C-alpha angles and dihedrals in degrees: 000000000000090000090051091048093049088047093053093046090052091048091050090049089051091049093043090055089075089064094048139074134183114257127212094280092052094255120138112238137172116263103258095191091097127041090207091060090054092047091048094047092047096048089044091054091046092051090082116082092217093054090047086053090051091052089050092051091046090053085072091055142288122319139178126244091259091052090048094048096051098088096046131080091222132096122271085241090060090048091050089053091051086050090049089053091049088049092050088052087049092236094122137027134200127222131188122243108175103287092349125090103194120193119227133193114249097225092187091061093045087050090052092053089047091050091049091053094041092059089064095038091056089049091053092045091053089049092051091049090054092049090050090052090051093047091048091050090048095046093051095063091041089054092049091049090050091051091049091051093049092048091052094049093053 
C-alpha cells in the first residue's frame, strides 16, 4: 500500500510540474497566468484524502511536518511531498520560525475556491426556487379542482 501511495504521489508531482514554473528566488510556484490552472491545481491537490486531512488539521492552526505526520501511517517524506503539492496549488504556505518551518493555510486561496463553488450553488438555488414556485402555482389550481369535486360528490 505504501509503495502504491508513494508512486501516486510521485506521479502527481510529475503531472503538477506542468502547471508550475520557477520564480526569481528558485521556488516552484503554480503558473498564475490562468485562473483555470489554479483551480485545476487546487482541486487536483484536494482530490487526495491525505491532503484533505492535512488541510483539515491546518484549519486549527499552523503545524510542522512532524506534527502533521503523526496521525498517518506514511513516512514524513510522503507527508512532505503532500505538503509540496498543497504549496504548488497555493493552498498552504510555509514560514520560518528559528529551526521550525510551520505550514499555514492560505485562506485567500480557499476563499477563491469557495467563491468559485458558490457561483454555481447560487445559480442552482435560483433554479430550484423557480421550480418550487411553478410547482406551488400548479398545485394550487389542482387543489381547488379537487375541493370542487369533493363538494359536488357530497
